[in-house]
VOGU-3710 file (C-alpha; in Angstrom, 3 decimals, decimal comma):
1> xxxxxxxxxx> 0,000/0,000/0,000  3,032/2,311/-0,071  2,753/5,344/-2,298  -1,052/5,478/-2,127  -2,436/8,894/-1,311  -4,998/8,673/1,481  -8,326/10,464/1,220  -7,840/11,561/4,835  -4,691/13,441/3,795  -6,838/15,601/1,543
11> xxxxxxxxxx> -9,596/16,309/4,044  -9,054/18,620/6,955  -8,923/17,462/10,557  -9,658/19,376/13,766  -6,917/21,896/14,543  -5,974/23,362/11,170  -2,373/22,680/10,208  -0,324/24,369/7,474  -0,365/21,307/5,216  -4,176/21,330/5,233
21> xxxxxxxxxx> -4,183/24,975/4,213  -1,737/24,128/1,426  -4,031/21,361/0,160  -6,958/23,800/0,183  -4,945/26,375/-1,764  -3,880/23,776/-4,329  -7,396/22,446/-4,656  -8,842/25,900/-5,242  -6,177/27,693/-7,235  -3,672/25,306/-8,825
31> xxxxxxxxxx> -5,770/22,798/-10,731  -6,849/25,213/-13,453  -3,169/25,769/-14,317  -1,939/22,189/-14,402  -1,831/21,714/-10,638  1,356/23,765/-10,209  2,249/26,632/-7,885  5,592/28,309/-7,464  7,187/28,173/-4,041  7,286/31,975/-4,023
41> xxxxxxxxxx> 3,533/32,265/-4,637  2,750/29,580/-2,074  4,873/31,269/0,592  3,111/34,578/-0,030  -0,354/33,025/0,000  0,275/31,100/3,197  1,758/34,225/4,734  -1,639/35,878/4,329  -3,022/32,980/6,384  -0,467/33,538/9,149
51> xxxxxxxxxx> 1,899/30,689/8,246  5,605/31,592/8,158  7,989/30,429/5,438  9,766/27,669/7,456  6,404/26,103/8,277  5,358/26,281/4,621  8,537/24,578/3,444  8,307/21,908/6,154  4,685/21,173/5,231  5,548/21,003/1,528
61> xxxxxxxxxx> 8,234/18,437/2,303  5,748/16,334/4,215  3,202/16,493/1,399  5,929/15,536/-1,063  6,907/12,483/1,025  3,286/11,381/1,087  2,960/11,537/-2,670  0,626/14,538/-2,772  3,030/17,098/-4,262  5,765/16,652/-6,859
71> xxxxxxxxxx> 8,731/19,017/-7,243  8,721/20,744/-10,640  10,298/23,818/-12,197  8,446/25,981/-14,689  10,142/28,783/-16,609  13,035/28,568/-14,198  10,849/28,942/-11,089  10,876/26,323/-8,335  7,503/24,921/-7,463  5,346/21,900/-6,783
81> xxxxxxxxxx> 2,520/20,236/-8,682  -0,245/17,977/-7,482  0,385/14,290/-8,121  -2,000/12,431/-10,397  -3,536/10,564/-7,453  -4,011/13,743/-5,435  -5,620/15,480/-8,411  -8,015/12,563/-8,856  -9,013/12,557/-5,195  -9,560/16,314/-5,153
91> xxxxxxxxxx> -11,719/16,072/-8,268  -13,841/13,359/-6,689  -14,035/15,401/-3,508  -15,532/18,399/-5,311  -18,894/16,681/-5,570  -18,818/15,683/-1,915  -17,573/19,015/-0,559  -19,539/21,399/-2,766  -22,633/19,245/-3,220  -25,592/19,292/-0,869
101> xxxxxxxxxx> -27,017/15,813/-1,295  -29,391/14,589/1,393  -30,631/11,008/1,036  -34,278/10,000/1,061  -35,453/6,948/2,966  -36,676/5,482/-0,312  -33,114/5,535/-1,687  -32,134/2,538/0,428  -28,722/1,709/1,827  -25,290/0,582/0,752
111> xxxxxxxxxx> -23,739/-2,301/2,689  -20,005/-2,942/2,476  -19,177/-6,427/3,757  -15,528/-7,387/3,961  -13,300/-10,155/5,238  -9,532/-9,735/5,331  -7,294/-12,604/6,520  -5,363/-12,066/9,737  -2,160/-12,451/7,753  -3,104/-9,244/5,901
121> xxxxxxxxxx> -4,407/-7,244/8,834  -2,674/-4,084/7,619  -4,992/-4,124/4,620  -7,908/-4,548/7,029  -6,778/-1,421/8,869  -6,457/0,519/5,609  -9,896/-0,592/4,472  -11,533/0,382/7,753  -9,791/3,748/7,689  -10,944/4,471/4,137
131> xxxxxxxxxx> -14,531/3,467/4,773  -14,606/5,683/7,851  -13,042/8,538/5,852  -15,892/8,231/3,331  -18,463/8,568/6,116  -19,673/4,980/6,433  -21,067/3,763/9,735  -20,591/0,342/11,301  -23,432/-2,072/11,965  -21,149/-4,888/13,164
141> xxxxxxxxxx> -17,519/-5,980/12,647  -16,941/-6,330/8,932  -20,264/-4,752/7,940  -20,369/-1,039/7,100  -23,330/1,030/5,970  -24,063/4,274/4,143  -26,893/5,873/2,199  -27,034/4,254/-1,239  -25,993/7,438/-3,057  -22,408/6,848/-1,839
151> xxxxxxxxxx> -22,169/3,520/-3,661  -20,088/4,761/-6,584  -17,664/6,666/-4,357  -17,123/3,618/-2,186  -16,756/1,296/-5,164  -14,201/3,549/-6,785  -12,169/4,031/-3,609  -12,028/0,310/-2,817  -10,957/-0,455/-6,386  -8,375/2,349/-6,356
161> xxxxxxxxxx> -6,807/0,809/-3,270  -6,843/-2,635/-4,922  -8,871/-4,028/-2,032  -11,872/-5,088/-4,109  -10,981/-8,746/-3,660  -11,930/-8,477/0,008  -15,196/-6,533/-0,255  -18,756/-7,131/-1,405  -21,102/-4,182/-1,906  -24,888/-4,527/-1,638
171> xxxxxxxxxx> -27,904/-2,258/-1,928  -30,364/-2,924/0,883  -33,572/-1,822/2,613  -34,192/-1,863/6,352  -37,069/-4,257/6,970  -36,907/-4,990/10,708  -36,353/-4,731/13,659  -36,440/-1,613/15,847  -36,618/2,083/15,038  -34,298/3,024/12,218
181> xxxxxxxxxx> -33,492/6,423/13,775  -32,214/4,651/16,883  -30,157/2,281/14,762  -28,590/5,178/12,884  -27,495/6,785/16,146  -25,679/3,527/16,949  -24,060/3,217/13,528  -22,778/6,813/13,448  -21,483/9,088/16,190  -24,038/11,790/15,533
191> xxxxxxxxxx> -23,265/13,601/18,792  -19,662/14,135/17,709  -20,781/15,269/14,248  -23,272/17,690/15,769  -20,469/19,133/17,894  -18,314/19,556/14,787  -21,106/21,497/13,120  -21,494/23,617/16,259  -17,772/24,433/16,220  -17,944/25,370/12,547
201> xxxxxxxxxx> -20,853/27,715/13,175  -19,099/29,296/16,150  -15,994/29,958/14,047  -17,522/30,908/10,685  -20,928/32,324/11,578  -19,430/35,593/12,890  -17,245/35,826/9,767  -20,327/35,677/7,546  -22,097/38,262/9,711  -19,111/40,579/9,384
211> xxxxxxxxxx> -19,030/40,261/5,593  -22,755/40,902/5,356  -22,192/44,272/7,018  -19,608/45,283/4,417  -20,184/46,776/0,994  -16,802/45,902/-0,527  -14,896/42,621/-0,759  -11,126/43,228/-0,548  -9,314/40,370/-2,238  -6,723/39,541/0,389
221> xxxxxxxxxx> -9,287/39,367/3,176  -11,650/37,386/0,966  -8,882/34,905/0,190  -7,967/34,423/3,853  -11,527/33,976/5,070  -12,543/31,698/2,197  -9,538/29,381/2,510  -10,007/29,118/6,271  -13,736/28,458/5,904  -13,215/25,789/3,242
231> xxxxxxxxxx> -10,447/24,118/5,238  -12,808/23,926/8,207  -15,721/22,796/6,044  -14,233/20,158/3,760  -13,930/17,444/6,373  -17,575/17,757/7,429  -19,211/16,359/4,257  -16,978/13,301/4,658  -18,048/12,803/8,265  -21,686/13,374/7,321
241> xxxxxxxxxx> -22,906/10,796/4,758  -26,079/12,765/4,022  -28,498/10,725/6,124  -32,239/11,183/5,532  -33,503/14,199/7,473  -36,146/12,202/9,339  -33,438/10,018/10,902  -31,468/12,926/12,347  -31,855/14,253/15,906  -33,978/17,302/16,623
251> xxxxxxxxxx> -32,042/20,529/16,297  -29,605/19,117/13,756  -27,093/21,817/12,779  -25,874/20,396/9,492  -28,219/22,444/7,302  -27,387/25,690/9,126  -23,656/25,030/8,830  -24,055/24,374/5,105  -25,933/27,643/4,657  -23,090/29,543/6,336
261> xxxxxxxxxx> -20,405/27,892/4,228  -22,177/28,338/0,901  -23,040/31,951/1,728  -19,357/32,612/2,442  -18,421/30,887/-0,796  -20,843/33,010/-2,796  -19,560/36,218/-1,222  -15,817/35,517/-1,213  -14,821/33,037/-3,918  -14,663/35,411/-6,881
271> xxxxxxxxxx> -12,688/38,133/-5,089  -10,342/35,511/-3,662  -9,765/34,026/-7,118  -8,901/37,441/-8,556  -6,506/38,125/-5,692  -4,649/34,838/-6,175  -4,370/35,436/-9,919  -2,797/38,831/-9,352  -0,431/37,526/-6,693  0,723/34,640/-8,900
281> xxxx> 1,567/37,051/-11,676  3,551/39,221/-9,278  5,357/36,242/-7,699  6,287/34,734/-11,063
//
């Protein structure tokens, strides 16, 4: 499994780190130009986010070791490009991160059933980690569940990791027994997810309120706030598989958090894009 880029490396985790900001910047601003950014531009962009140059270079080295970035020179300038695997994962993630799919009960469920020999337990660990990273819940050891709309994502990820020989995927309906809403709360840690949404709202809600009071959208500020918001946001759609609304607890904050993120995106994305374009030209 060496050399395989992990989905979890390209989704943010609590406590934003420089390498996660770098992945966000690459995902937003490098792919339209072949996935490449100069070191000079990256240092300047991360400086706007409060990351100093040594931390940027250290994080780049770590991303390079993990197969996410590749060292390249363009027109004499030192820089790094996204690897093919990282580009593929980011492209797949666009639908998950920027989509707003909520399953219906009538859609049914995806079951992922796997059995990995003890002699290959490392592959078992990798498989469990990937299924969790895609937002699947666990019904019992070796049986994972998700809304059926995630079937293609799961199929593709398992095949990409060359673990398809250990997994069977099924579409299913819940027939009996017990209340499905109670089952769902056992299969997923909804309390932890709710807390993650609450933290997002506490951090980004005031930012949106501040922008709504302003008439102009300065590019540098837009860039900083949008990158930080997206870095906070992009892990949440992976933790949340888009469960049917009627199965979620009362007072669920997922919809409110999504409204805040997409409102920030609408307000900030264009100005941030213009700012990065100008900075890249200046940095060379």
